[in-house]
C-alpha positions in Angstrom: 9.5 102.0 -39.1 8.0 100.4 -42.1 9.9 98.9 -45.1 9.6 102.2 -47.1 11.4 104.2 -44.3 8.3 106.1 -43.2 8.0 106.4 -39.4 4.3 106.8 -38.7 4.7 108.6 -35.3 6.9 111.3 -36.8 5.4 114.2 -38.8 6.0 114.0 -42.6 8.1 117.0 -43.3 9.0 116.2 -46.9 6.5 118.6 -48.5 7.7 121.4 -46.2 11.4 120.7 -46.7 10.9 120.6 -50.5 9.1 123.9 -50.4 11.8 125.6 -48.3 14.5 124.2 -50.6 12.7 125.7 -53.6 11.9 129.1 -51.9 15.5 129.6 -50.6 17.3 128.6 -53.7 20.0 131.3 -54.1 18.4 133.5 -51.4 19.5 133.9 -47.8 16.3 135.5 -46.4 12.7 135.3 -47.6 9.5 137.0 -46.4 6.6 135.2 -44.8 4.4 136.4 -47.6 6.7 134.9 -50.2 6.9 131.6 -48.4 3.1 131.5 -48.2 2.6 132.5 -51.9 4.9 129.7 -53.0 3.2 127.3 -50.7 -0.2 128.1 -52.2 1.2 127.7 -55.7 2.7 124.4 -54.7 -0.8 123.3 -53.4 0.6 122.3 -50.0 -1.9 120.7 -47.6 -4.1 123.1 -45.5 -2.4 122.2 -42.3 1.0 123.4 -43.7 -0.6 126.5 -45.2 -2.1 127.4 -41.8 1.4 127.0 -40.1 3.0 129.3 -42.7 0.1 131.8 -42.5 0.6 131.9 -38.7 4.2 133.1 -39.0 4.7 136.7 -38.0 5.4 139.0 -40.9 9.0 139.5 -41.6 12.0 137.9 -43.2 13.4 134.5 -42.3 16.5 132.5 -43.0 15.9 128.9 -44.1 17.0 127.6 -40.6 14.6 130.0 -38.9 11.6 129.1 -41.1 12.3 125.4 -40.8 12.5 125.6 -37.0 9.3 127.6 -36.7 7.4 125.5 -39.2 8.6 122.1 -38.0 10.7 121.1 -40.9 13.9 119.1 -40.8 16.2 121.5 -42.7 18.9 123.1 -40.7 
């Protein structure tokens, strides 16, 4: 761990967690398409966009989306 709290061997999930917090504000379930649309609008890195794009179509709770995408929410 470095002085700023970043652990280099662990994936940085902040951008994904921030996106999911925004997407799921006052909503219990959101479609894969809506998550992807908001991720593009937020200009997330290509690797995160690819993970979101790879999700099967359907609706997800925040916990389900976070688990499938590798976030730390839940």
